[in-house]
MARBA-3410 file (N, C-alpha, C, O; in Angstrom, 1 decimal):
142
-3.1,-5.7,-43.2,-2.4,-6.9,-43.6,-3.1,-7.7,-44.7,-2.6,-8.2,-45.7 ~ -4.4,-7.9,-44.4,-5.3,-8.6,-45.4,-5.3,-7.9,-46.7,-5.3,-8.6,-47.8 ~ -5.4,-6.6,-46.7,-5.4,-5.8,-48.0,-4.1,-6.0,-48.7,-4.1,-6.1,-50.0 ~ -3.0,-5.9,-48.0,-1.7,-6.1,-48.7,-1.6,-7.5,-49.3,-1.0,-7.7,-50.4 ~ -2.0,-8.5,-48.5,-2.0,-9.9,-49.0,-2.8,-10.0,-50.3,-2.4,-10.7,-51.2
-4.0,-9.4,-50.3,-4.9,-9.5,-51.4,-4.2,-8.8,-52.6,-4.3,-9.3,-53.7 ~ -3.6,-7.7,-52.4,-2.9,-7.0,-53.5,-1.8,-7.9,-54.1,-1.7,-7.9,-55.4 ~ -1.0,-8.5,-53.3,0.0,-9.4,-53.8,-0.5,-10.5,-54.5,-0.1,-10.9,-55.6 ~ -1.6,-11.2,-54.0,-2.1,-12.4,-54.6,-2.9,-12.0,-55.9,-3.0,-12.9,-56.8 ~ -3.3,-10.8,-56.1,-4.0,-10.4,-57.3,-3.1,-9.7,-58.3,-3.6,-9.3,-59.4
-1.8,-9.7,-58.1,-0.9,-9.1,-59.0,-0.8,-10.0,-60.3,-1.1,-11.2,-60.2 ~ -0.5,-9.4,-61.4,-0.4,-10.1,-62.6,0.6,-11.2,-62.6,0.5,-12.2,-63.3 ~ 1.7,-11.0,-61.9,2.7,-12.0,-61.8,2.2,-13.3,-61.2,2.4,-14.4,-61.7 ~ 1.5,-13.1,-60.1,0.9,-14.3,-59.4,-0.2,-14.9,-60.2,-0.2,-16.1,-60.4 ~ -1.0,-14.1,-60.8,-2.1,-14.6,-61.6,-1.6,-15.4,-62.8,-2.1,-16.5,-63.2
-0.6,-14.9,-63.5,0.0,-15.6,-64.7,0.8,-16.8,-64.3,0.8,-17.8,-65.1 ~ 1.3,-16.9,-63.1,2.1,-18.1,-62.7,1.2,-19.1,-62.0,1.8,-20.2,-61.6 ~ -0.1,-18.9,-61.8,-0.9,-19.9,-61.2,-1.0,-21.2,-62.0,-1.4,-22.2,-61.5 ~ -0.8,-21.1,-63.3,-0.9,-22.3,-64.1,0.4,-23.1,-64.1,0.5,-24.2,-64.6 ~ 1.5,-22.5,-63.7,2.8,-23.2,-63.6,3.2,-23.7,-62.3,4.0,-24.6,-62.2
2.6,-23.1,-61.2,2.9,-23.6,-59.9,1.7,-24.1,-59.2,0.5,-23.9,-59.6 ~ 1.9,-24.9,-58.2,0.8,-25.5,-57.5,0.1,-24.4,-56.6,0.8,-23.6,-56.0 ~ -1.2,-24.5,-56.5,-1.9,-23.6,-55.6,-1.5,-23.8,-54.1,-1.6,-22.9,-53.3 ~ -1.1,-25.0,-53.8,-0.6,-25.3,-52.4,0.6,-24.5,-52.1,0.7,-24.0,-50.9 ~ 1.5,-24.3,-53.0,2.7,-23.4,-52.8,2.3,-22.0,-52.4,2.8,-21.4,-51.5
1.4,-21.5,-53.2,0.9,-20.1,-52.9,0.1,-20.0,-51.6,0.4,-19.1,-50.8 ~ -0.7,-20.9,-51.4,-1.6,-20.9,-50.1,-0.7,-21.0,-48.9,-0.9,-20.3,-47.9 ~ 0.3,-22.0,-48.9,1.1,-22.1,-47.8,2.0,-20.9,-47.5,2.2,-20.5,-46.4 ~ 2.5,-20.3,-48.6,3.3,-19.0,-48.4,2.4,-17.9,-47.8,2.9,-17.2,-46.9 ~ 1.2,-17.7,-48.3,0.4,-16.7,-47.8,0.0,-17.0,-46.3,0.0,-16.0,-45.5
-0.3,-18.2,-46.0,-0.7,-18.5,-44.6,0.5,-18.4,-43.7,0.3,-17.9,-42.6 ~ 1.7,-18.7,-44.2,2.9,-18.5,-43.3,3.2,-17.1,-43.1,3.5,-16.7,-42.0 ~ 2.9,-16.2,-44.1,3.1,-14.8,-43.9,2.1,-14.2,-42.9,2.4,-13.3,-42.1 ~ 0.9,-14.7,-43.0,-0.1,-14.3,-42.0,0.3,-14.7,-40.6,0.1,-13.9,-39.7 ~ 0.8,-15.9,-40.4,1.2,-16.3,-39.1,2.4,-15.4,-38.6,2.4,-15.1,-37.4
3.3,-15.1,-39.5,4.4,-14.2,-39.1,3.9,-12.9,-38.7,4.4,-12.3,-37.7 ~ 2.9,-12.3,-39.5,2.4,-11.0,-39.2,1.7,-11.0,-37.8,1.8,-10.1,-37.0 ~ 0.9,-12.1,-37.5,0.2,-12.2,-36.2,1.2,-12.3,-35.1,1.0,-11.8,-34.0 ~ 2.3,-13.1,-35.3,3.3,-13.3,-34.3,4.1,-12.0,-33.9,4.6,-11.9,-32.8 ~ 4.2,-11.2,-34.9,5.1,-10.0,-34.6,4.2,-8.7,-34.4,4.8,-7.6,-34.4
2.9,-8.9,-34.3,2.1,-7.7,-34.1,2.3,-7.1,-32.7,2.7,-7.9,-31.8 ~ 2.1,-5.9,-32.5,2.2,-5.2,-31.2,0.9,-4.7,-30.8,0.1,-4.3,-31.6 ~ 0.7,-4.6,-29.5,-0.5,-4.1,-28.9,-0.1,-2.9,-27.9,0.8,-3.1,-27.1 ~ -0.7,-1.8,-28.1,-0.4,-0.7,-27.2,-0.9,-0.9,-25.8,-0.3,-0.5,-24.9 ~ -2.0,-1.7,-25.7,-2.6,-1.9,-24.4,-1.7,-2.8,-23.5,-1.7,-2.6,-22.3
-1.0,-3.7,-24.1,-0.1,-4.6,-23.4,-0.9,-5.7,-22.6,-0.4,-6.3,-21.7 ~ -2.1,-6.0,-23.1,-2.9,-7.0,-22.4,-2.4,-8.4,-22.8,-2.2,-8.7,-24.0 ~ -2.3,-9.3,-21.9,-1.9,-10.6,-22.2,-3.0,-11.3,-23.0,-2.6,-12.2,-23.8 ~ -4.2,-11.0,-22.7,-5.3,-11.7,-23.5,-5.2,-11.4,-25.0,-5.4,-12.3,-25.8 ~ -4.9,-10.2,-25.3,-4.7,-9.8,-26.7,-3.5,-10.6,-27.3,-3.6,-11.0,-28.5
-2.4,-10.7,-26.6,-1.3,-11.4,-27.1,-1.6,-12.9,-27.2,-1.1,-13.6,-28.2 ~ -2.4,-13.5,-26.3,-2.8,-14.9,-26.4,-3.6,-15.1,-27.7,-3.5,-16.2,-28.3 ~ -4.5,-14.2,-28.0,-5.3,-14.3,-29.1,-4.5,-14.3,-30.4,-4.7,-15.1,-31.3 ~ -3.5,-13.4,-30.5,-2.6,-13.3,-31.6,-1.8,-14.6,-31.7,-1.6,-15.2,-32.8 ~ -1.4,-15.2,-30.6,-0.6,-16.4,-30.6,-1.5,-17.6,-31.1,-1.0,-18.4,-31.8
-2.7,-17.6,-30.7,-3.6,-18.7,-31.1,-3.9,-18.6,-32.6,-3.8,-19.6,-33.3 ~ -4.1,-17.4,-33.1,-4.4,-17.3,-34.6,-3.1,-17.6,-35.3,-3.1,-18.2,-36.4 ~ -1.9,-17.1,-34.8,-0.7,-17.4,-35.5,-0.4,-18.9,-35.5,0.1,-19.4,-36.5 ~ -0.7,-19.6,-34.4,-0.6,-21.0,-34.3,-1.5,-21.7,-35.3,-1.0,-22.7,-35.9 ~ -2.7,-21.3,-35.4,-3.6,-21.9,-36.4,-3.0,-21.7,-37.8,-3.0,-22.7,-38.6
-2.6,-20.5,-38.1,-2.0,-20.3,-39.5,-0.8,-21.1,-39.7,-0.6,-21.7,-40.8 ~ 0.1,-21.1,-38.7,1.4,-21.8,-38.9,1.1,-23.3,-39.0,1.8,-24.0,-39.7 ~ 0.1,-23.8,-38.2,-0.2,-25.2,-38.3,-0.8,-25.6,-39.7,-0.5,-26.7,-40.2 ~ -1.6,-24.7,-40.3,-2.1,-25.0,-41.6,-0.9,-24.9,-42.6,-0.9,-25.8,-43.5 ~ 0.0,-24.0,-42.5,1.2,-24.0,-43.4,2.0,-25.3,-43.2,2.5,-25.8,-44.2
2.2,-25.8,-42.0,2.9,-27.0,-41.8,2.1,-28.2,-42.4,2.7,-29.2,-42.8 ~ 0.8,-28.1,-42.4,0.0,-29.2,-43.0,0.2,-29.2,-44.5,0.2,-30.3,-45.1 ~ 0.4,-28.1,-45.1,0.7,-28.0,-46.5,2.1,-28.6,-46.9,2.2,-29.4,-47.8 ~ 3.1,-28.2,-46.1,4.5,-28.6,-46.4,5.2,-28.7,-45.1,5.2,-27.8,-44.3 ~ 6.0,-29.8,-45.0,6.8,-30.0,-43.8,8.0,-29.0,-43.8,8.5,-28.7,-42.7
8.3,-28.4,-44.9,9.4,-27.4,-44.9,9.1,-26.1,-44.2,10.0,-25.3,-44.0 ~ 7.9,-26.0,-43.7,7.5,-24.8,-42.9,7.8,-25.0,-41.4,7.5,-24.2,-40.6 ~ 8.4,-26.2,-41.1,8.8,-26.5,-39.7,9.8,-25.4,-39.1,9.6,-25.0,-38.0 ~ 10.8,-25.0,-39.8,11.7,-24.0,-39.3,11.0,-22.7,-39.0,11.4,-21.9,-38.1 ~ 9.9,-22.3,-39.8,9.2,-21.1,-39.5,8.5,-21.2,-38.1,8.5,-20.3,-37.3
8.0,-22.4,-37.8,7.4,-22.6,-36.5,8.4,-22.5,-35.4,8.1,-21.9,-34.3 ~ 9.5,-23.0,-35.5,10.6,-22.9,-34.5,11.0,-21.4,-34.3,11.2,-21.0,-33.2 ~ 11.1,-20.7,-35.5,11.4,-19.3,-35.4,10.3,-18.5,-34.7,10.6,-17.6,-33.8 ~ 9.1,-18.7,-35.0,8.0,-18.0,-34.3,7.9,-18.4,-32.8,7.6,-17.5,-32.0 ~ 8.2,-19.6,-32.5,8.2,-20.0,-31.1,9.2,-19.2,-30.3,9.0,-18.7,-29.2
10.4,-19.2,-30.9,11.5,-18.4,-30.3,11.1,-16.9,-30.2,11.4,-16.2,-29.2 ~ 10.5,-16.4,-31.2,10.0,-15.0,-31.3,9.1,-14.7,-30.1,9.2,-13.7,-29.5 ~ 8.2,-15.7,-29.8,7.2,-15.5,-28.7,8.0,-15.6,-27.3,7.6,-14.9,-26.4 ~ 9.0,-16.4,-27.3,9.8,-16.5,-26.0,10.7,-15.3,-25.7,10.7,-14.9,-24.6 ~ 11.4,-14.8,-26.7,12.4,-13.8,-26.4,12.0,-12.4,-26.8,12.8,-11.5,-26.8
10.7,-12.2,-27.1,10.2,-10.9,-27.5,10.5,-9.9,-26.4,10.1,-10.0,-25.3 ~ 11.3,-8.9,-26.7,11.6,-7.9,-25.7,10.4,-7.0,-25.3,9.8,-6.4,-26.2 ~ 10.1,-7.0,-24.1,9.0,-6.2,-23.6,9.1,-6.0,-22.1,9.6,-6.8,-21.4 ~ 8.8,-4.8,-21.7,8.8,-4.5,-20.3,7.5,-5.0,-19.6,7.4,-5.1,-18.4 ~ 6.5,-5.2,-20.5,5.2,-5.6,-20.0,5.1,-7.1,-19.6,4.6,-7.5,-18.6
5.6,-7.9,-20.6,5.4,-9.4,-20.4,6.6,-10.0,-19.7,7.7,-9.8,-20.0 ~ 6.3,-10.7,-18.6,7.3,-11.4,-17.8,7.6,-12.7,-18.5,6.9,-13.1,-19.5 ~ 8.6,-13.4,-18.1,9.0,-14.7,-18.7,7.8,-15.7,-18.6,7.6,-16.4,-19.6 ~ 7.1,-15.7,-17.5,5.9,-16.6,-17.4,4.9,-16.3,-18.5,4.3,-17.3,-19.1 ~ 4.6,-15.1,-18.7,3.6,-14.7,-19.7,4.1,-15.0,-21.1,3.3,-15.5,-22.0
5.4,-14.8,-21.4,5.9,-15.2,-22.7,5.9,-16.7,-22.9,5.6,-17.1,-24.0 ~ 6.2,-17.4,-21.9,6.2,-18.9,-22.0,4.8,-19.4,-22.3,4.5,-20.3,-23.1 ~ 3.8,-18.8,-21.6,2.4,-19.1,-21.7,2.0,-18.8,-23.2,1.2,-19.6,-23.8 ~ 2.4,-17.7,-23.7,2.0,-17.3,-25.1,2.7,-18.3,-26.1,2.0,-18.7,-27.0 ~ 3.9,-18.6,-25.9,4.6,-19.5,-26.8,4.0,-20.9,-26.8,3.9,-21.6,-27.8
3.6,-21.4,-25.6,3.0,-22.7,-25.5,1.6,-22.7,-26.1,1.1,-23.7,-26.7 ~ 0.9,-21.6,-26.0,-0.4,-21.4,-26.6,-0.2,-21.5,-28.2,-1.0,-22.2,-28.8 ~ 0.8,-20.9,-28.7,1.1,-20.9,-30.1,1.4,-22.4,-30.5,0.8,-22.8,-31.5 ~ 2.2,-23.1,-29.8,2.5,-24.5,-30.1,1.3,-25.4,-30.1,1.1,-26.3,-30.9 ~ 0.4,-25.1,-29.1,-0.8,-25.9,-29.0,-1.6,-25.8,-30.2,-2.1,-26.8,-30.8
-1.8,-24.6,-30.7,-2.6,-24.4,-31.9,-2.0,-24.9,-33.2,-2.6,-25.3,-34.1 ~ -0.6,-24.8,-33.2,0.1,-25.4,-34.3,-0.2,-26.9,-34.4,-0.5,-27.5,-35.4 ~ 0.0,-27.6,-33.2,-0.3,-29.0,-33.1,-1.7,-29.4,-33.5,-2.0,-30.4,-34.1 ~ -2.6,-28.5,-33.0,-4.1,-28.8,-33.2,-4.4,-28.8,-34.7,-5.1,-29.7,-35.2 ~ -3.9,-27.9,-35.5,-4.2,-27.8,-36.9,-3.4,-28.7,-37.8,-3.9,-29.2,-38.8
-2.2,-29.0,-37.4,-1.3,-29.8,-38.3,-1.4,-31.3,-37.9,-1.1,-32.2,-38.8 ~ -1.8,-31.7,-36.7,-1.7,-33.1,-36.3,-2.7,-33.9,-37.1,-2.4,-35.1,-37.4 ~ -3.9,-33.4,-37.4,-4.9,-34.2,-38.2,-4.3,-34.7,-39.5,-4.5,-35.9,-39.8 ~ -3.6,-33.9,-40.2,-3.0,-34.3,-41.5,-1.9,-35.3,-41.3,-1.9,-36.3,-42.0 ~ -1.0,-35.1,-40.3,0.1,-36.1,-40.2,-0.4,-37.4,-39.5,0.2,-38.5,-39.9
-1.4,-37.4,-38.7,-2.0,-38.6,-38.2,-2.7,-39.4,-39.3,-2.6,-40.6,-39.3 ~ -3.4,-38.7,-40.2,-4.0,-39.4,-41.3,-2.9,-40.0,-42.2,-3.1,-41.2,-42.6 ~ -1.9,-39.3,-42.5,-0.8,-39.9,-43.3,-0.2,-41.1,-42.6,0.0,-42.2,-43.3 ~ 0.0,-41.0,-41.3,0.6,-42.2,-40.6,-0.4,-43.4,-40.6,0.0,-44.5,-40.8 ~ -1.7,-43.1,-40.5,-2.7,-44.2,-40.5,-2.7,-44.8,-41.9,-2.8,-46.0,-42.0
-2.7,-44.0,-42.9,-2.9,-44.6,-44.3,-1.6,-45.2,-44.9,-1.7,-46.2,-45.6 ~ -0.5,-44.6,-44.6,0.7,-45.0,-45.3,1.8,-45.6,-44.3,2.7,-46.3,-44.8 ~ 1.7,-45.4,-43.0,2.7,-45.8,-42.1,3.8,-44.8,-41.9,4.7,-45.1,-41.1 ~ 3.7,-43.7,-42.5,4.7,-42.7,-42.4,4.0,-41.3,-42.4,3.3,-41.0,-43.3 ~ 4.2,-40.5,-41.3,3.5,-39.3,-41.2,4.0,-38.2,-42.2,3.2,-37.3,-42.5
5.2,-38.3,-42.6,5.8,-37.2,-43.4,5.7,-37.5,-44.9,5.3,-36.6,-45.7 ~ 6.2,-38.6,-45.3,6.3,-38.9,-46.7,6.1,-40.4,-46.9,6.6,-41.2,-46.1 ~ 5.3,-40.8,-47.9,4.9,-42.3,-48.0,6.0,-43.2,-48.6,5.7,-44.0,-49.5 ~ 7.2,-43.1,-48.1,8.2,-44.1,-48.5,8.8,-44.7,-47.3,8.7,-44.2,-46.2 ~ 9.5,-45.8,-47.5,10.1,-46.5,-46.4,11.5,-45.8,-46.1,12.5,-46.1,-46.8
11.5,-44.9,-45.3,12.7,-44.1,-44.9,12.8,-44.1,-43.4,11.9,-43.8,-42.7 ~ 14.0,-44.3,-42.9,14.2,-44.2,-41.5,13.4,-45.2,-40.7,13.2,-46.3,-41.1 ~ 12.8,-44.7,-39.5,12.1,-45.6,-38.7,10.7,-45.9,-39.2,10.0,-46.7,-38.6 ~ 10.2,-45.2,-40.2,8.8,-45.3,-40.7,8.7,-46.2,-41.9,9.6,-46.3,-42.7 ~ 7.6,-47.0,-41.9,7.3,-47.8,-43.1,6.5,-47.0,-44.0,6.1,-45.8,-43.8
6.2,-47.5,-45.2,5.4,-46.9,-46.2,5.1,-47.7,-47.4,5.8,-48.7,-47.6 ~ 4.1,-47.4,-48.2,3.8,-48.2,-49.3,4.8,-48.2,-50.5,4.8,-49.0,-51.3 ~ 5.6,-47.1,-50.5,6.5,-47.0,-51.6,7.9,-47.3,-51.1,8.3,-47.2,-49.9 ~ 8.8,-47.8,-52.0,10.1,-48.2,-51.7,11.0,-46.9,-52.0,10.8,-46.3,-53.0 ~ 12.0,-46.6,-51.1,12.8,-45.4,-51.3,13.8,-45.6,-52.5,14.3,-44.6,-52.9
14.0,-46.8,-53.0,15.0,-47.0,-54.1,14.3,-46.7,-55.4,15.1,-46.5,-56.4 ~ 13.0,-46.6,-55.5,12.4,-46.4,-56.8,12.3,-44.9,-57.1,11.7,-44.6,-58.2
END
């Protein structure tokens, strides 16, 4: 997976468009793809420990993607559901729930620092404007 990601990122299309697009857009997309790959990986051994390790790394990656852009929120919901309903004869519902909650814990761990910092500095964890229940230094009408 890492080799495939490296090949995509080193392609001439990506290298030529790095001056037109933000590096954050590329980084978030690559991290989100890594989270998806970890969430959908399979283990022949069927060990819960191996599945929890994948869930924790997927949660770290998905949390970083969510830190880059809030629009990766649906990906996190999708991956959470993927951990819950993954068809398997090995994993019982309790084990799948444990894995899904492990995933969410690591998503929260990596993304919460950024959103708490935004909330502390601007009064709004998502975007620094006065929208909805959140205050902010910028006015939404401008």
